[in-house]
C-alpha positions as CSV (number, residue, x, y, z in Angstrom):
1,M,-31.7,45.4,43.8
2,T,-34.3,46.4,41.0
3,E,-35.6,44.0,38.7
4,A,-34.3,45.7,35.4
5,S,-30.9,45.5,36.8
6,D,-31.0,42.0,38.4
7,P,-28.9,39.4,36.0
8,M,-31.2,36.9,36.5
9,T,-33.9,38.4,34.8
10,A,-32.1,39.2,31.8
11,K,-30.7,35.6,31.6
12,K,-34.2,34.4,32.1
13,F,-35.2,37.1,28.9
14,L,-32.7,35.1,26.8
15,I,-33.2,31.4,27.3
16,P,-36.7,31.6,25.3
17,F,-35.0,33.1,22.3
18,I,-32.0,30.3,22.7
19,L,-34.4,27.6,23.2
20,A,-36.3,28.9,20.1
21,S,-33.1,29.0,18.2
22,L,-32.3,25.5,19.2
23,A,-35.6,24.0,18.2
24,G,-34.9,25.4,14.6
25,H,-31.7,24.4,14.2
26,A,-33.1,21.1,14.9
27,L,-35.5,21.5,12.5
28,V,-33.5,22.2,9.8
29,I,-31.4,19.2,10.6
30,A,-34.4,17.0,10.7
31,L,-35.8,18.4,7.3
32,T,-32.3,17.8,5.6
33,A,-31.3,14.5,7.1
34,R,-35.0,13.4,5.3
35,I,-33.5,14.8,1.7
36,D,-32.5,11.8,0.0
37,M,-29.3,13.1,-1.5
38,R,-28.5,9.9,-3.5
39,D,-31.2,11.1,-6.1
40,S,-31.3,7.9,-7.2
41,M,-34.1,9.0,-9.9
42,R,-30.7,9.8,-12.2
43,P,-27.4,7.9,-12.6
44,E,-24.4,9.2,-11.9
45,K,-23.0,11.3,-14.7
46,V,-19.9,8.4,-16.1
47,M,-17.5,9.5,-18.5
48,N,-13.9,7.3,-18.5
49,V,-12.0,8.9,-21.5
50,E,-9.3,6.4,-21.9
51,L,-6.0,6.5,-22.6
52,K,-5.5,4.4,-25.8
53,T,-2.1,3.9,-27.9
54,P,-1.6,6.7,-30.3
55,T,-2.4,4.8,-33.7
56,E,-2.8,6.0,-37.3
57,V,-6.2,5.4,-37.4
58,E,-7.8,4.7,-40.8
59,P,-11.1,7.0,-41.2
60,P,-14.0,5.0,-42.1
61,P,-15.7,5.8,-45.9
62,A,-16.4,8.8,-46.9
63,S,-20.3,8.4,-46.4
64,T,-19.9,7.7,-43.0
65,R,-17.9,10.6,-41.9
66,S,-19.3,13.9,-40.4
67,E,-17.6,16.3,-42.0
68,Q,-15.0,16.1,-44.9
69,V,-11.5,17.5,-45.1
70,A,-11.0,19.6,-47.7
71,P,-8.4,18.6,-50.4
72,A,-6.4,21.9,-49.9
73,A,-6.1,20.7,-46.2
74,R,-4.9,17.5,-47.2
75,A,-2.4,18.7,-49.8
76,T,-1.2,21.1,-47.3
77,A,-0.3,18.3,-44.4
78,T,2.2,16.8,-47.4
79,R,3.7,19.9,-47.6
80,G,6.0,20.1,-44.5
81,Y,3.4,20.6,-41.8
82,R,3.2,18.4,-39.0
83,E,0.5,16.0,-37.7
84,D,0.4,14.0,-34.4
85,T,-2.3,11.5,-32.9
86,V,-2.9,11.2,-29.3
87,A,-5.2,10.0,-26.9
88,L,-7.2,12.4,-24.9
89,Q,-5.7,11.0,-21.6
90,N,-2.2,11.6,-22.5
91,P,-0.2,11.7,-19.2
92,G,3.0,13.0,-19.2
93,G,3.1,13.3,-23.2
94,P,4.3,16.9,-25.0
95,Y,0.6,17.6,-25.2
96,E,-0.7,16.7,-21.7
97,S,-1.6,20.5,-20.5
98,Y,-3.5,21.1,-24.0
99,L,-5.5,17.9,-24.0
100,L,-6.4,18.4,-20.2
101,Q,-8.1,21.7,-21.3
102,I,-10.1,20.0,-24.3
103,R,-11.1,16.7,-21.5
104,R,-12.1,19.4,-19.0
105,K,-14.2,21.1,-21.6
106,I,-15.8,18.2,-23.0
107,E,-16.4,16.7,-19.6
108,G,-18.2,19.9,-18.6
109,L,-20.8,19.5,-21.4
110,W,-21.2,15.6,-21.1
111,S,-24.4,14.2,-20.3
112,Y,-26.1,10.5,-20.9
113,P,-28.6,11.0,-23.6
114,A,-32.1,11.5,-22.6
115,Q,-33.4,8.7,-25.0
116,A,-30.3,6.3,-23.9
117,L,-31.3,6.5,-20.5
118,S,-34.7,5.7,-20.5
119,E,-33.9,2.7,-22.9
120,K,-31.4,2.1,-20.3
121,R,-28.7,1.3,-22.8
122,E,-24.9,1.6,-21.9
123,G,-21.4,1.3,-24.2
124,S,-18.6,2.4,-25.2
125,A,-17.9,4.7,-28.0
126,E,-14.5,5.5,-29.5
127,I,-14.2,8.8,-31.0
128,H,-11.6,10.4,-33.3
129,F,-11.4,14.0,-33.9
130,T,-8.9,16.3,-35.3
131,I,-8.3,19.8,-34.2
132,D,-6.8,22.2,-36.6
133,A,-3.8,24.5,-35.9
134,G,-6.7,27.4,-35.2
135,G,-8.2,25.3,-33.2
136,A,-11.4,24.5,-35.2
137,L,-12.9,20.9,-35.1
138,N,-11.9,19.9,-38.9
139,D,-12.9,16.3,-38.6
140,Y,-14.9,14.1,-36.4
141,Y,-15.9,10.2,-36.4
142,V,-16.6,7.1,-34.2
143,T,-13.9,4.6,-35.0
144,S,-15.7,1.9,-32.6
145,T,-19.3,2.1,-32.4
146,S,-20.8,1.7,-28.7
147,G,-23.7,-0.9,-30.3
148,S,-26.0,2.2,-29.8
149,P,-26.5,4.6,-32.5
150,V,-28.0,7.1,-29.4
151,L,-24.5,6.8,-27.8
152,D,-22.3,7.5,-30.6
153,E,-24.0,10.2,-31.7
154,G,-23.8,11.3,-27.8
155,A,-20.4,11.0,-27.8
156,L,-20.1,13.1,-31.1
157,A,-22.7,15.7,-30.2
158,V,-20.2,16.6,-27.1
159,V,-17.0,16.6,-29.4
160,R,-18.8,19.1,-31.5
161,A,-20.3,20.9,-29.1
162,A,-17.0,21.6,-27.1
163,S,-15.4,22.9,-30.2
164,P,-13.8,25.7,-31.3
165,F,-10.8,24.6,-29.2
166,A,-8.0,26.6,-28.2
167,A,-5.6,27.2,-30.5
168,L,-2.7,24.5,-31.2
169,P,0.4,26.4,-29.1
170,A,3.0,27.3,-31.5
171,V,5.5,25.3,-29.9
172,F,3.8,21.8,-30.5
173,N,4.5,23.1,-34.4
174,L,1.7,21.2,-36.1
175,S,-1.0,22.1,-38.2
176,R,-3.4,18.9,-37.0
177,L,-3.6,17.2,-34.1
178,H,-5.7,14.0,-34.2
179,V,-7.4,13.0,-30.8
180,T,-9.0,9.6,-30.1
181,A,-11.1,9.4,-26.9
182,T,-13.7,6.5,-25.7
183,F,-16.2,7.8,-23.7
184,R,-18.1,5.3,-21.5
185,Y,-21.7,5.0,-20.7
186,R,-22.7,3.3,-17.7
187,M,-25.6,3.5,-15.4
188,N,-25.8,2.8,-11.8
189,P,-26.8,-0.7,-10.5
């Protein structure tokens, strides 16, 4: 038997490559085990948008509102157009799929305000916002403060950034949809 056709020679030739491959894989596994996957420098992004009982919310005085509702818009609302008030998390309600789209859009943009993070501020801000039939953000304001202007503005900013929303489906037969959402800012212990 010649050495070139000897099966043992071929196997001996492959052994160093197999060992090198095993060593390389072991090295990759060892290095990834040393990476801190918890990323302790950043707190976990926490946002809870809770179901609140849909109630009529009295808007704050005009001086504290972020935007004014045009007088013409108020007048048309009284001429047969329907409006409704719901919580962003309205499971089982008639607007469930529409509200889920809005919630996903907001959650995709939401982040902990940097200043509040550095100051270790926590709190919950309740925001009221209005979506017109075309999906535009018509009005938005804080109904219950978190106790921190930075957190309150962070909640308002994400609602602003998420707009415009999808147009209200025609089956809703609404001119406006008023939405209440609670944004909870919590840092990891």
